[in-house]
N, C-alpha and C positions, 0 to 999 in steps of 0.2 A: 760358679752359679750361686747367687743369693736367692734361696728358695723360701717362700712363705706360703701360709695356708689362707685360703679364702674361697669365695664363691666365683665361679666362672660364668654360669648361666642362671638366669637370663641376662644378667649383667655382672661385670667384675666388681666384687667388693672384697677388700682385704679385711680379714678377721680383725675385730676390735682390739684383741690382745696383741695381735701382730702389729697393728698400727702403733700402739704404745711402745712396743719393742723397737720398732724402726726409728721412732723419734727420740725416745728417752734413754734407751740402752745403747743402740748402735749409733745414734746421732747421725743418721744418714741425711744426705742433702738432696734437695729437689733436683731432678734430672738424672739421678743415679739409676742404673738399670737393675731391675729385679725380675724374678719369676714368681708366679703365683699358681698353685695347684689346688684343686678341690679334693684331691685324694681319690678321685674316681677315674683317673687316667686322662684328665684334661689339664692343660697347662697354658698359661698366657705369659708373655713377657712384654716389658715396656719400661717407661721411665716414670719415676716418682713425681707426683704432683701434690703439693701441700696447699690445702685450703683451710686456714685456721688450724684447728686440731685434727681435722680430717685428712687422711692420707689416701690418695687414689692413684690410678695408673693411666698413663697415656700409652695406649696399647700399640705395640708394634706387630705382634703375631699371636695367634691362638692355634694350638694344636689339640685335636680331639682324638679320643679313643686310642691313646697310646697303649701298646701291648703290656699286659701284666706279667707277673712271674709264673713260670711253669717248670716243674710241677707245683701244684698248690699244696700247702701243708697247713693242717689244722691241729693244733696241740691243745688238748684238754688237760689241765694241770691243777693239782691241789695247791691252794695258797699256803705258803710257809708261815711258820709262827713269827719269824723275823721278816717283816714286810719288805725290808731292803733287798732280800734275796729274790723275791718274786719280781720286784721292780727291775733288778739286774737282768733277770731272765727276759722280761718284756723288752727292755732296751736292746739286748743283743739279738734276740730272735727276730725283732722287727728289722734290724740292720741286715739280717741275713734273709729277708724276703718272706717271712711267714705270712700266710694269708688270713689266718683266723686264730684267735686265742679264746679258750673257754676256761673259766675258773670253776672247779668242781668241788663240791662239799662231800667228802667221803667219811667213812666211819671213824678214821683216825685223824682227820683234819682238825688241827688245834685252833686255827684262826677261823672264826665263824663269820666275821664281818670284814669287808674290804671296800676301800674307796675306789670304785670302778671308774669314776670320772677322772680321778687322778691318773690311773693307769692309761686311760684313753688319751689324756693329754701327753703322757710320756710316749705313747705310741706315735702320736703326731710329731712330737719333737724328734724322735729317732728316725721317723720317715723322712723328715726334712733334712736331717743331718746326713742321711745316706742317699739323698736325692731320689726318693721314691715318689712316684706319681700315683700309685695305688696304695692307699693306706689300709692296714689290716683291720679286721673287725675284732673288737674286744667285747665279749659277751658278759652279761651279768652272772654273778655267782649262782650256780645251779646244783641241785642235789644230784649225786651220782646216779641214783635210780631213775631220775627223770632224763638225765643226759643220755643214758644208754638205750633209751626206748627206740630212738630212730637211727641208731648206728647201722651202717651197711657193713656186714662182715667181710665183704670182698675187698674193702680198702681201709679197714680199721684195725688197729693193733694196740696192744698194751705192753708197756715195759714194766715188769715187776721183778722182784728179787728172789722169788722162790725157786731155788735151784733144783728142788725135787720134782718140779713140773716141767713138761716139755716146753722149750723156748727155741725159736728159730734164730739164726744169726741175722743181724740187721741187714747185712749185704745180700742176704738171700731173698729179700723182698723184691718182687718184680717191679719193673718200671710202670708207674701208674700216673694218670693225669692229676690225681689228687688223692690224698690219704689223711687219715685222722689217727693221732697218737694219744693214748691216755697215759699220764704219768702221775703216780701216786704221791702221797704226802710223806713227811718224815715218819718212818715206821711202816711204810708201804701200804698197799691195798690189803684189806682183810681177806681171809680165806673165802669168806662168803662172796665178796665182790669179785674175786678172781674166778670163782665158780660160775657166777652169773655171766661174766664175760665169755668164759669157755662155752657155756650152754648156748650162747648166741653165735658161736662159731668164730669168735674174734681171737686171732692168733696172738700168742705171747711172744715177745721178742727179747733177746738178750742184748744188752749194750756193752758187753765185755766182761772181763774177769773182776774188775774193780767195782766196789759199791759206790755209786754216785749219789751226791746230794740231789734233792728234787730239782732245784734250779739248774744244776750242772747237767742232769739228764735232759732237761728241756733244751738247753743250749746245744748239747751234743746232737740231738735229733735235728734241730734247726740247721746245724752245720752240715750234717749228713745230707739233708735235702738241698741245701744251698749248693753243695758240690755237684748235684745232679742238674743244675740249671745251665751248666756250661758244656 
């Protein structure tokens, strides 16, 4: 399946960047079959039509409201100093079906600025690569204090490295339709932040005996959730 991003309703329009990719990079020919998704669970397939520089689709079929992934996973993660590491996390987590990603600014977060648009494009690319028809939401960088205001303690968890505090095993978390995981920066969450989460009734979780890098912890949780989808 050759999957591309575009608009399905009210009419099918292949994204302009995708049109250039089709003609200048892939050098596809008129009549070749492709699939187009809007990332909202809708997909169309048909044959390519070239009209000058414009690429359109001679529609064969449209499928609407295809089922998404379950259970849904939202990871709130502090951006790493080395941006390549958080980009790696986004790519792999998207491939494993994550529903939502939030970038959080904690007390120990070293990177204060991040190109969210670039991460969103990477999420779309990873979605197409893994044949996802529901693209994940990638949120703007948000302060930790603002992010935790609306957390539901019933389905929210934090992975921190403080061994002196009570932490449950990851596999002891009950099956939930959706859950949110907070993952801290290099240097972990501060004691103050951990206390704020505990005061809100958000359970701490251990990811094992090894100390994991920020992006590794994110991928680990994404893989844990991915395993629950089958």
